[in-house]
N, C-alpha and C positions, 0 to 999 in steps of 0.2 A: 457402199458400195455398198419391214420387218423384213419391213423392210428392212440384204445385205448388201456393196458397199453401202455405209450409213452416213446420213447427213449431219453436218457439224453443229457446234454450239455457238452461242452468241459471243460477241466480242467483249473483252474487258474494256472498261472505261477509265480514262485517266482521272486520278483523284484531283480535286481542286487544290490549288496552291495553298499550302499552310506551313506553319513553322515546324510542324512535327509530322513526319510521314507515318501513315498507318501501315506498319510492317505486317500486321496481321492480314490486312487486305492483300498486300503483295504476296504473302504466303498462300492465301486462297487462290490468287491468280495462278501461281506456279502449279499448284496441285490440279486445278481445274484444266488448265491448258495442256498439261502433260497427259492427264487422263484422256482428254478428248483426242489428242493427236495419236496417242498409242492405240486407242480403240479403233480409230479409223484406219491406221496404217497396219497395225499388227493384229487387229481384232481381239486384242487383250488390253485391259480387262474388259469383259463382256459388257459391263455397265458403265464404261468410260463416258458414255454420252451424258451422264449426270453432270458433267462439267457445265452443260447448258444451264442447269438450274442454279449452280453455284454462281455463275456469272450474272444471272438475272438478279440474285440477291445482292451481289456486290453493286451492280448498276443502280438498283433502287435505293440502296443506302447512300452511295456517294452523290448521286444527282439530287436526290431529295434533300440531303444534308446541305448541299451547296445552295439550293433555293431557299431553304429555311434560314440559313445563316445570312443570306443576302437580305431577307425580309427583316431579320433581327437588327441588322446593321444599318439599313437604309430606310426601313419602313415600306418598301415596295419590292416587287419582283419585275425586273426588266425583261419582258418576254423576247423582244427583238435581240437583245444582247445574248440571251440564252440560246436562241437559234443560231446566232453567229458563232458562238463558242462550240456548239455541236458540229456545225459544218466545218469549222476550222480544225477541230480535233479529229473528226472521223472521215470527212470527205476526201481529202487528197489521196490518202493511202488506198481508200476504197476504189476511187476512180482508176488509179494505176492498176490495181488488181483486176478490175473489170475489163479495162482495155487490154491488158496482157492476156487474160483468159480468152477473150474473144479472138485475139490475134492468133495465139497458139492453137486454140480450138479450130479455127478456120484451116489451119495447116494440117492438123492430124485427125480430126473427127470426120466421119462420113457425113454426107449431105444433110440428112435430117437433123442430126445432132448439132451440126454447125449452125443451121438456121435457128434451132431451138435455143442455143446458147446466146445468140444475139438478142432474141426476144427476152430471155431470162435477164440479160444485162439491162435491158430497158426497164423491166419491172423493178429490178434492184435499184436503179437510179430514182425511180418514183417511190421508193420505200414501200413497195407492195409485193415483194418477192414471196412472202408467205401466202398472200392471196393467189398468186400465180400457181403455186404448187398445190394449194387446196383445189383450185379450179381444174388442174390437170389430174387430180386424183392421185397425186404422188404420196407415197408413204415413206416415212423416215427409214423403215426397215425393209423396203421393197428389195427383193432379191432377183427378180426377173427383168428388171429394167435398170440400165446403168444410170447413175445419178447425174444431174447437171453439174458441171464444174462450179457453178454459182449457186448451188442449192443451199449452201450455208448462209447466204444472205437473207434467208427467211428470218433469222434471229435478229439481224440489224433492223429489219422491218418491224418486228414485234416491239423492240425497244423504242424505236422512233415513233411508232403509232401510240405507244403508251405515253411518251413525252410530248406528243401533240395535245394530250388531254391533261396530264397531271399539272403542269405549270399554270394552265388556265384555271383549273379548279382551285389551286392554292391562291391564285391572284383574286378570284371571286370571293373566296373565303376570307382573305385578308381585307378586302374592301368592305365586306359585310361586318367584320369585327371592328374595323376602324370606325365605321359609321355608328357603332354602338359603344365606342370607347373601350373596346376589349382587345386592342391590337396585341397586347402581351399574352393573349390566350391562343395564338395561332397554332403553336405546337400541340396543345391539348386538343383543339378542335380538328386539326389535321390528323392526329392519331385516331380520333373517333371516326372520321370519314374513311380513312384508310382501312380501319378494322372492318367496316361494312364492305368495302371493295374486296378485301381479301376473302372474307366469308362468302360473298356472292360469287366471286370468280371461281373459288374452289368448288363450291356446290355445282356450278355450271360445268366445270371441268369434269367432275364425277359423272354427270349425265352424258356429256359429249364423248368422253373416253369410252363409255360403255356402248354408246349407240353409233358413234362415228369416229373411231380412233385416229384415222388419217387426218381429218380436218382438225380434230382436237389437238393434235401434236403441234400444228403450225399456227393455231389461232391465237390472236392477241387476247381475246376474251377469256380463253382457258389458261393463259399464261400470266395474266395480269396479277394474280394472287402471289406469284413468286417475286415479281418486282415489288408488289405491295408489301411483302414481308420486309424486304430491305428498306423500303420507304418508311414503314412503321417503326423500324429500329431507329432510323434517323430522327424521327419525331419524338420518340419516347426516351431514348438513352440519356440525353443531357440532363434529365430530371430524375433518372434512376439512381438509387444508392450504389456506391462503389463497393465491390466485393473485396474481401481480403486477398492479398496477392497469391497465396498458395491455392486457394479455392479458384480464383480467377484463372490461373495457369492450368490447373487440373481440368476445369470445364472446357477451356480452350482446346486442350489436347483431345478431350472426349468428343468435341464437335468435329475436329479434324478426323478422328477415328471413324465417326459416323459417315463422313463423306467417303473415306477410303473404303469402308465396308460396303456402302451402297454401290460403289463402282465395281466391287468384286461380286456381290450377291445378286444384284439386279441384272436382268438380261432382256432381250427383245420381247420375251413373253410377258414382261411386267406391264400392267396397264399404265400408260403415260398420257398426259402429265398428272393425272390423279387416279388413284392415290400414290402412284409410284414416286413422284417427285418429293413427297413429304420428307423422306430420309435426307437427301442431300440439302434440301432447303433448311431443314431443322439444324443440320450440322453446320452449315454456313452461318445461319443466324446465331448459333451458340458461340461460334468463334468470334464473330463481330461483337456480340453483346458482352462478352467477358474480356475483351481486350481494351486497351486504352491507347490513345495517340502517342506515338514516340516510343512505345515499349519495344524493347529488343530481347525480351525473354519469352519463354513459352513457345507457342506456335509461330510467333513473330520471327523466330530464328530462321525459319524456312524462307523468309522474305529478305534475308540479308546475303551479302556476298554474291555468288553465282545466281542464287534465287532472285536477287534484286534485278539482275540483268535480264533473266527470263521474264520476270513480271513486267519490266519496262517495255519489252518488245512483244509482249503477249498478244497485243492487238494485231500486229503485223504477222505474228506466227499463226494466229487464228485465220487471218485473211488469206494467207498463202497456202497453208498446208493442204486444204481440200482441193483447190484447183490443181495443185501440183500432183496430188494423188490420182485424180481422175484423168488428167491429161497425160501424165507419165504412163499410166496403165494403157491408155490408147496408143501412145507413141511407141511404147516398148512392149508389144503384146507377148513377146516370147520371154520377157523377164518376169519372174515371179518370186514369191517368197522373200528370202533374205536380201536378194539382189534388188528387188523392187523397193523393199522397205528402206534399205540403205540409200538408194537413189532419192526417194521421196524425202527422207529426213534430211539428207545433205542439201538438196535443192531448197527445201523449206528454210533451213538455217541460213543459207546464203541470201535468199531473196528477202527473208524477214529482216535480217540484219541490214541489208541495203535499203529496204523500205523504211526502217526505223531511222537510219542515219541520214538518208538522202531525201526523204519525203516528210515523215512525221515531224522530226525535230526541227529541221530548217523552217518548215511552215509555221510551227508554233512560235518560233523566234522571229518571225517576220511581221511586218505591219499589216499583213492581209487580214481583213475582217477583225482587226484589233479594235475592240469597242471602247478603249480608253480615249477620252477626248484629247486630241492633239491638234495644234495648228497645221495647216496644209504644208507649210515649209518644213516643219519638224517631221511630218510623215514622209515627205520626199527625202529628207536627210536620212531618215530611218531606213528607207529602201536602199539608198546608196551605201550606207554602212553595212546593211545586210548582204548586199551583193559583194562588197569587199571581203567580208568575213567568210562567205560561202563559195566564192568563185573557185578557189582551188579544190575544195571538196567536190563540187559539182563537176568540175572539169575532169579530175582524176577518176572519181566514182562513175561519172557519166560515161566516160570512154570505156572504162572497164565493163560496165553494164552493157553498153552497145556491142562490144566485141563478144561478150558472153552470149547475149541474146542472138546475135547474128550467127555465131557458130552453132548455137543450139537449134536454131530454126532452119539452117541451111539443108541438113539432110531431110527434114520433113517437107520442105518446099520442093525439093527435087524428087521426093519419093512418090511421084505420080505412078499409080499402079499400071504396070505394063499389061496389055492384054495378050495373054499367051494362047497359042493354039493348043488344042487338046493333043496329048501324046497318042501315038497309034494304038488302036484297040486290037487285041489279038483276034484272029478269025474266030467266028462263033463256033465253028465245028471243033477247032482245037481247044478253045476255052471250055466248051461243054464236055469235051473228053477228059479234061483234067478234074472235073467235079465228081466227087464220090457220091454225094447225096443225089438220088434221082430227081428230087424236087428242084435242084439247082441246075440240072442238065437240060431242062426244057428251054426252048429257044428264047422266050422273052426274059426268063429269069437269068439265063446265061448272058444275054446282052446287057441287062442291068448290072450284073456283077462285073462285067468288063468295064462299064462306065464308072462304077465305084472304084475299081482298081486304078483307072486312069486319073480320077479325081485325087486319089491319095498320092499319086506320083507328081502332081503339079507343084511347081515352086512359085508361080505367079497366078494371079486371079484371071480366069478366062472372062470373056464377055458373057454375062449371065442374063437370062431372060425368064422372068422379070429381073431387073437389077436389084441387088440388095440395097443400094442407095434408095431406090424408090420404095421398096417394102419397109425399110426402117424409118424413112421419113414419114410414111403414112401409118406406121405401127400396126400393120395388118397383113393378112396372108395373101393379098393380091394387089396389083397396081391398077392404074386408071383404065387399062385395056381389058379388064375382066368382063366376061360374059355375065350380064345381070342374072341370068338363070342359074349359073353356077355359083355366083356370089350368094344367091338366095338360099342355097343348100346349107351354107355355113350358119345362117340365121336360125336354123332349126334347133340348135343347142343353146340358143340365147336364153338367159334367165329373165330377160326384160319383156316389155310389152310388145316388142316387134317380132316376137316368135310367130312364124307362120302357122297355119292350120295343120292338122294331122294329114289332111289330103295333100297339101303342098309339100309336106315333109315325107311323102311316100313315093318311092320310085320303083321302076320295074314294069312288069306286065300289067296292063289296065285291069284285066279280069283274071288276076292270078289265082291259080288253084292252091298255092301255098303262100303263107305269110311269114315273114321274118321281121323281128323288131330289134333295133340296135339300142342298147342302153349303155350308160357309162358317163364319164365326165367330158371335158373339152377335148381330150385326145380322141374320144369316140366321135365327137362332133366334127372335128377337123378331118376325120377319116371318112365321113359320110360321102363326100364327092367321089372317093374311091369306090365305095359300095355302089353309088349311083352309076358310075362308069361300067362296073362289072355287071350290074343288073339291067342295063339298058337294052341288052340283046336277049334277055330272058323272056321266055313265053309262058313260064309257069310260076315264077316267084315275084313277090313284091317285097321291098325292104322299107320299113318305117323308121325314122330317126326319133327316138324318145330320150336321147341323151340330154344332159344339162351341164353347162360349164360349171367348174368348181364343185362338182357333185358326183363323186364316185358312187357306182351302184354297189353298195355294200351296206350291211346292217350295222354301221358303226359311225359315230361322229368323227368326221375328218376335217381338220382345220386347214383349209387352203386359202386363208386370208379373206374369206367371205363369211357372211352371216350363215351359221350352220342350220338354223331352224328352217328356212325355206328349202334347203337341200333335203333335210329329213322328211319334210312334207312331200316333196317331189317324189322321192323314192317310195314313200308309202302309197301315194296315189297311183304311180305307175305299176307298182306291184299288185295293188288291188285290181286295177284294170286288166292286167295280164292274167291274173288268176280267174277273173270273171270270163275272159275270152282268150284262152291260152293260144299263143301263136305256134306255128309248126316249128319255128326255130328262134332261139334267143341268142343274139349276138352281143357279147359283153366285151367292152374295152375300157379299162381304167388306167389311169396313170401309174407308172412304176417308179415315179419320183419318190424321194424320201419325204415322208409325210408324218405329221403328228396327229394324235387324236384330240378330241375336244378338251381334254384335260392338259394338253401340252406334252404328253409322253410320246416317244417314238413308237411307231406302229411296226411291229415285227411281222415276219412272214407267217408265223404260227397264228398270231392274233388276226391277221388279215384272213387267213383261211378259215378260222373259227367263226368269223362274222360274215363271210361270203357264202359259205356252204348252206347255212339255214335259209338264206334268202332265195337260193336257186333250187333247193330240194323240192319245194311244193310244185314248182313249174315242171321240173323233170318228172315228178310223179304224175303230173297231168298229161304227160306225153310230149312235152316240148323238148326238142333236141337243144342242149346247151352247147354253144360254140364260144369259147373264150379266145379272143384274138389279142395277142400281145401288141402294145403300142410301140412306136419307134423308141429306141433308147434315149433317155435324156442326154443332151449333148452340150458342147460348149455354146454359150449364149452368143449368137452372132451380133447381138446388140452391143456386146462388149469386145469380142475378139476381132470383129471386122472393123478395121480403121483404114485410114489413108496410108498407113505405113505397115500394115500387116501382110502376111502371106497366107496362102491356104492352110499351111501346116499349123498356123496359130489357132485355127478353128477346127482342127481335127481333134476328136474326143475319143475316149475309150469307154466301153460299156461299163457302167458303174456296178459295184457289188450289190447294191440294193435292187438293181434291175434283175439280176440273177435270182436273188432271194424271192422277190415277188413273182417272178416267172415260175419258179418251182412250186410256190404255193398255189398259183392258178392252175398249173398242170395237174396237181394232186386233186384239186376240186373237180376239174373236168373228168378225171379218171374215176373219182368216186361216184359221179353222177352218170357215168356211162356216156359222157359227152365227148367233145373234141377240143383239143388245145392246138391253136395255130401259132407257131413261132414265126416272128417276122424280122428278127434281127438281121438275118442274111440279106434282106432287101436293102438295108441301109448301111451295112458295115461289112468289112472284110477283116477277118482275124481280130475281131473286137475293136477295130479302128474305124471310126465313122466320119466321113467328110461332111463339109457344110453344103456341098452341092453334088449333084450327080449329073453327068453330062454337062449341060449348060443351065440346069435348073436348080435354084436354091432349095435345099431340103426343108429348112425351117426359117421362121422369121423371129424366133426367140430361142429358147433352149428345149422346148417340148412340142411345139405345134407345127404341123406341116404347112408349107405354103400350098395354096390352092393348085398352082401349076404342078407341084410335086405329087399331090394327092391324085391328080388325074394321070400324070405320067406313069406312076407306078402301077396303075390298075391292071394292065395286061399281065405283068409278072405276078401280081397279087392273085389274079384269077388262077394262074398255074399253081401257086402255093396252096390255095384253097382246094383245088382239084386233087393235088397230091395228098391232102389231108382227108379226102373223101367228102368234101363240102362242095356240092354243085349248086349253081343257081341257074 
């Protein structure tokens, strides 16, 4: 759920059949899958996502070892048989999960997410899910956008893209060596080629992680080095000298300790996949390099007993846990914490067990895509025998699954949101009389307050305009009916090339005697339509929008998930321009969300005040009136809390503590400068409880940004709040 909830790791791969099981690999599977599942469900350990890297090393080692063993035994690599085995091993369970996720997603997710899940499934089938999420600009650690229930298929795509290339490269290398009479040198030459791949991919990962961390996380080219390390082990280990048993076991435990330490020490701020993945990759490589097939001592003990069962079903556990987490969160929006975690872990265990016993194992024991040469009659007999052996298992298990799925989906299918009428609103005169603050007793403010109170009292969603389904499907602040002129106002804070001119981003009186300039981040940008509505009747004031998304107007590096350098340059240029031609009034609105500085440390209220005051002091000294306007409080993210089974109370939020801290800091700055601080919480909330809509208008389309309709709706009440603070336009 830097991207929070977080996207999962790649699947474990079944080891080739051999006389002696690699219990060390099974142990690695156990540790990796447990770390990944716990990190996603419990958010602990913070670095549990390193299971992705462990699984990549395992995969590279097992698959490359199988290919090289085949070349040693037969003198060739059967590419068609390799593809058949991959499809047979991974395909059936993946298809079941894809189909189940789409079906349940259609029942519980809002319109936009339902359609997106279907598209995600199509990309997953094409083994290109990672490209899909790169194209969407998805980040593994994104906190403001709920993840796709199928986002974890990116790792399957990475593996299969790698294995579209590796077998072909090894085949070409084998052909070249055979032509020169050097067929016995395949492992040595393969190790040399893989060394180049590992070095090149790691170097590229360093570059991409620094410049484009989102795409680097999902890219095959930046992940190939991790699979390559495992492949390199498969090529080199058979000729490596065997270590003494005590040293071997000690190094194995050291490798496992490195993996566990990386899961504990690393966190979302760690650059990934390079250099961050070095620790878990090195740990996994050390475990594999110091173990021997069939060993039941050292770290291999973790792959025995219950560990062996977890390892065997780890592919199904991986496949199911993330869709269960995302869809259960959507279907049960009022269930949180321990209750949700228990539900997700329980459902994952049941579904993974069923998938392993009813899908994975029966298919592997069937003649389907079996590449062993058999007469047609023998294959037909094989199918008859298979049906005889599995009929009872499928009948009993299938009926159980059908009943469980039907009972589980029934409430979701019936939970069509009823459209509720708004409860009666108290007469404005009575409502106004009950308000102590004179600013709240004004007509427009009192009317808005009554609508907030009504929204908090609703138990079912009213018919909203624009609908949240439309807003979330488009992932923007407006729907298709938007007035293009109003939409253009939102572009003024855009950091891209489509930012309108200063003239187009200036509203109010054409020949205004007084000039105001709005600065800040995207919260300021999304409030500009409110300022435009307030200023449209002014005959003396103009308001220019000089805000920039993801760029608070403060003399401090703030990490909002974007490149910091352009933001710092924007603040410098705007400050320089304002000092050269001071406006009559500076309007400042910055996010009050919890933020970190450029070094990854939390920004305190005192730190914020210390870096905002010096930026505004020169303007105040030049005669500019500084007006700091509080943004709406950060709220429940409607992208997550609004589903087909939710109620309005699931999206009611309380004003967070960091909002109060930042508000106090801004108020102190305004007081020191002789300016004005305008509190706006009362516009959106009542007794610190904030609904997701007011009247029939959605408040936000995420957790922080106003919808265009709400920005316009609130303007009359906002004008009264400004007037009460002594700010007239």
